N, C-alpha and C positions, 0 to 999 in steps of 0.2 A: 565046647558049645558048637552046635551046628545051626547055621542060618540059612534060610531058604529063600531065595530070589526067584521071582518069576518075571519072565520076559513075554510081554504081550505085544502082538503085531497090530498097529491102529491103521487099518486099511485106508481110512478115509484120510488120515494125516500121513500116511506112509511112513511111519516112524515106529520103531521097537521102543517098548516103555518097559523100564525097570521098576518093580515095586516090591516089598517085602513087609508080611505082616510082624516079622521077627525084628525089623531094624526101623525104629519110627523116624520119618522123615526121609526115607529113601524113595525118591521119585526123580528118575532120569530119564531122557528119551535121546535116540539117535537113529539116523536112516540106516545106520549100518550095525548088524548084530556084532560083529567083532569089536567096533568101536565103543559100543555101548558096554560090552564084556570088560574092556580095559578101564573105561571110566567108572563103571561099578566096582572093580577091584580097588581102584584108587579112592573112591569116596567111603566106602564102608569103614575102614579104620578111623577116619576123622568122625564119621556118624557116630561110631560107638564111643569115641571119646567125648563127643558132644552130649551124648546121652547119658554120660557119666557110669558106663557099663565097665565092669573090672577088665582090666588088660590081662587076658590069658589066651592061650592058643585056641583058634576057631577053625573051623571048615565051613566052606561055602557050597550049597548045592543049587546050582542053576536049572531052572525048568523053563521052557519056551512052549508058547501057544500061538499057533497062527491058524486063523480060520478064514476061509475064501468062500464067497458065493459064487456059484456059477451058474450060467444060463446054458439050456440045450437048444 
């Protein structure tokens, strides 16, 4: 199974937010992209257990989005 996790930058709060349509309950945030990546890797197996999904090998695909508004 392949799970897709999206990291989105919240410019107002100045944090990265991790969410996934594939993993119910996954909502994490951190000011550091690398720290969020590590937290997400740790949390996913626990969330999969809590959601009673079968324990079998899985892969993670991380996508990131960051939009910035600029003034000239």
